[in-house]
C-alpha positions, -999 to 999 in steps of 0.1 A, spaced: -609 673 -202 -610 697 -172 -579 699 -150 -597 689 -119 -610 657 -136 -576 642 -141 -575 608 -124 -544 590 -114 -540 555 -99 -510 553 -76 -498 517 -69 -478 512 -37 -482 475 -29 -463 473 4 -462 510 15 -496 522 25 -500 560 31 -521 549 62 -493 529 78 -474 539 110 -438 548 102 -405 535 115 -410 498 112 -390 474 90 -411 481 59 -425 515 66 -406 546 58 -398 570 30 -420 554 3 -451 556 26 -444 593 31 -437 599 -6 -470 583 -17 -491 600 10 -476 635 6 -474 635 -32 -510 623 -34 -522 650 -9 -504 678 -28 -516 667 -62 -551 666 -49 -547 701 -36 -539 710 -72 -571 695 -85 -561 659 -92 -581 629 -81 -558 602 -68 -565 566 -58 -537 548 -40 -539 510 -44 -521 491 -17 -522 455 -5 -548 446 22 -530 437 54 -561 437 77 -593 419 70 -613 445 90 -603 476 72 -627 490 46 -619 485 9 -619 522 3 -607 548 28 -606 585 22 -572 599 31 -582 634 24 -603 653 -1 -594 640 -36 -573 610 -23 -587 575 -16 -568 545 -4 -580 513 -21 -571 480 -2 -565 453 -27 -568 416 -18 -535 399 -27 -527 369 -5 -537 366 31 -550 398 48 -520 401 72 -487 419 73 -461 401 51 -425 414 47 -421 429 13 -395 404 2 -423 377 3 -450 396 -15 -441 390 -52 -461 357 -55 -493 377 -48 -489 403 -75 -509 385 -101 -539 385 -77 -532 421 -70 -533 430 -107 -565 410 -113 -583 425 -83 -572 460 -92 -584 456 -128 -618 443 -114 -621 474 -92 -613 497 -122 -639 480 -144 -666 476 -117 -662 512 -105 -659 524 -141 -630 547 -132 -612 563 -162 -576 568 -151 -554 590 -172 -524 569 -162 -509 548 -134 -480 559 -112 -462 528 -100 -440 529 -69 -415 501 -64 -408 472 -88 -437 451 -77 -461 480 -84 -444 483 -118 -452 447 -125 -488 453 -117 -488 485 -139 -473 465 -168 -502 440 -165 -528 468 -164 -513 485 -194 -515 453 -213 -551 446 -203 -567 480 -201 -542 501 -222 -536 525 -193 -501 540 -196 -478 542 -166 -449 561 -150 -427 545 -124 -407 556 -94 -386 527 -83 -375 541 -49 -347 515 -49 -330 494 -76 -323 457 -73 -290 458 -90 -277 485 -66 -291 467 -36 -273 435 -46 -240 453 -49 -243 466 -13 -261 437 4 -250 407 -16 -264 375 0 -282 396 26 -306 408 -1 -337 385 3 -356 397 -27 -360 370 -54 -337 373 -85 -368 379 -106 -368 414 -93 -340 424 -117 -359 410 -147 -390 428 -137 -371 461 -133 -355 457 -167 -389 450 -183 -404 480 -165 -376 503 -177 -385 493 -213 -423 494 -209 -428 525 -187 -439 556 -205 -418 577 -181 -392 569 -154 -389 592 -124 -354 593 -108 -352 608 -74 -317 622 -78 -288 623 -103 -273 592 -88 -306 574 -93 -306 585 -130 -270 573 -135 -278 539 -119 -309 535 -142 -287 542 -173 -257 522 -162 -274 491 -148 -306 490 -168 -296 508 -201 -326 532 -196 -327 558 -223 -317 592 -207 -345 610 -226 -370 588 -209 -360 598 -174 -370 628 -154 -354 638 -121 -381 647 -95 -368 646 -58 -386 637 -27 -397 664 -3 -408 674 32 -439 690 46 -433 725 59 -465 721 80 -450 691 98 -414 701 101 -401 734 113 -377 747 139 -386 744 176 -366 758 205 -340 731 214 -346 733 252 -383 732 247 -381 703 223 -359 683 247 -383 689 275 -413 677 254 -397 644 245 -379 639 278 -343 641 265 -314 655 286 -307 692 284 -269 693 290 -257 667 266 -245 670 230 -272 650 212 -266 630 180 -298 618 164 -304 587 141 -340 584 130 -357 561 105 -362 524 98 -342 501 120 -325 479 94 -288 471 89 -283 491 57 -293 523 74 -259 523 91 -269 526 128 -239 503 134 -216 530 120 -228 556 145 -226 533 175 -190 523 165 -181 559 161 -190 568 197 -158 554 214 -138 577 191 -158 609 200 -141 631 225 -158 660 243 -143 679 272 -173 702 274 -204 680 277 -213 643 274 -223 630 240 -255 609 237 -268 591 206 -306 590 203 -320 563 180 -356 568 170 -374 540 152 -377 502 154 -402 474 152 -423 486 181 -432 515 203 -415 498 232 -384 478 221 -374 446 238 -346 422 229 -369 391 228 -393 404 202 -372 430 183 -341 411 168 -326 442 152 -328 461 184 -312 432 202 -283 431 177 -277 469 180 -279 467 218 -253 440 218 -231 461 196 -234 490 221 -223 466 249 -193 453 228 -182 489 222 -187 500 258 -212 527 249 -245 512 262 -249 542 286 -244 567 258 -273 554 236 -310 561 240 -333 538 220 -367 555 220 -386 530 199 -410 538 171 -427 573 174 -457 588 158 -450 612 129 -463 642 148 -436 637 174 -407 636 150 -402 674 147 -394 675 184 -366 649 181 -351 666 151 -352 700 169 -338 685 201 -307 672 183 -274 691 179 -266 670 148 -286 646 127 -266 616 114 -276 593 85 -248 571 72 -264 543 53 -245 520 30 -266 534 1 -297 555 -1 -319 560 -32 -329 594 -18 -336 597 19 -363 619 33 -350 622 69 -321 646 60 -347 670 45 -369 668 77 -339 674 99 -327 704 79 -363 718 79 -361 718 117 -328 737 116 -306 707 125 -275 702 104 -268 668 89 -238 645 88 -247 622 59 -231 594 39 -217 606 6 -241 583 -13 -273 585 -35 -298 612 -26 -280 623 5 -251 639 -15 -278 656 -36 -300 670 -7 -272 679 18 -250 708 6 -216 697 18 -199 723 41 -231 745 41 -261 727 54 -242 697 67 -212 675 59 -207 643 39 -186 614 50 -178 579 37 -203 553 47 -192 525 70 -163 545 83 -169 552 120 -135 569 126 -142 595 98 -177 601 113 -163 605 148 -136 630 135 -163 651 119 -184 651 151 -153 660 171 -148 691 149 -183 702 155 -189 697 192 -172 729 203 -182 750 173 -216 762 181 -214 791 156 -207 767 128 -236 745 137 -260 774 140 -249 788 106 -254 754 90 -288 751 106 -299 784 92 -287 775 57 -304 742 60 -338 758 66 -334 780 36 -322 753 13 -350 728 19 -378 754 19 -366 767 -14 -360 734 -32 -376 704 -14 -411 711 -1 -438 687 -12 -456 716 -28 -425 722 -50 -422 684 -57 -459 681 -66 -455 712 -89 -426 695 -107 -446 663 -110 -476 682 -124 -454 697 -151 -442 662 -160 -477 648 -160 -490 677 -181 -463 672 -208 -469 635 -208 -507 636 -209 -513 647 -245 -486 622 -258 -501 593 -238 -536 601 -250 -524 601 -286 -506 568 -281 -536 552 -265 -558 562 -294 -534 547 -319 -532 514 -300 -570 513 -297 -574 519 -334 -549 492 -342 -567 467 -320 -600 475 -337 -585 470 -372 -570 437 -361 -604 426 -348 
């Protein structure tokens, strides 16, 4: 089979590569799927991304770029449904995806499932059509329950599905060493079945821009020391931690402002955006309402200006399977203060491209900011090292190259296994 004819079916049931980012259920997985598909296509792969239909008017098949199609699969009502409530529609998703494959006569080499519900679909497709699959979980139910307890609204069946998927997947992709450890410790995944392939950033999208110019473009103040929090506005991302740190930050040179980019809407209001309302009340309780700028959700092409405008990017979630935003910030030359968890402690070189602090510890975070406010040379040095680190190790081109190596090693073995299974079925018949 020619290299350019290799066909892969991505499944990403709730995270479409066409979605706007920054909402409750749109973030890193959307970027991962879109960018990995694009870069694999540039290497000669043909990639179909299967995602749940959320709009009755959108075509079934949309071309994202040359070599990448987005296939909208009917699974439940054609409207936005929070991901915690999608599981009951996955049987319908599987059936309609199988119907598409058969009707279109597409011969996929394998399926790459993203998230546990996609893995459930992939297991069904493997059973019905004998198409092998690899899986990137993006987050693990056992780990989520440790950190969120009763606030985790996913059904308990998630854990059972993940355990099955670990056993049935032909390869498991961990995004960082912590992810691999969690798969082994909580799911008894065989270490030799796991490959570590990180997330990445696009060097075409994210690069340094003059700070003064960037602030002017997005309308941010020029004279303040700006802290940036950017991403999905959900409790586990730790925006509370940054707000609660503000009263402990002392600056005799310039005022400190926190810029929060993201949220449920482009223009946030307390009546329709409950998480924004909660955070705004937290600002009032801590007496820092005047020191926080909530920008609302922003288009992806605007984000590089916010990263470049900031003096420091802060991301202190309770836990983080990987976290793409630290890479994007570093690509723009902005050093990171990150929580010492998950993928952040893998991507941020502590003391070089940024600094790691404990999650949910606003005083420790504030102390670190206080050390940096008056040390422009240290910040500039960390920013320079950040640019070098991410461009050497974490571009999507590098990630896609690693994934191609994994796929290439896997392909001959999967083909041989498929032939053996097919022959066994013929003998049994």
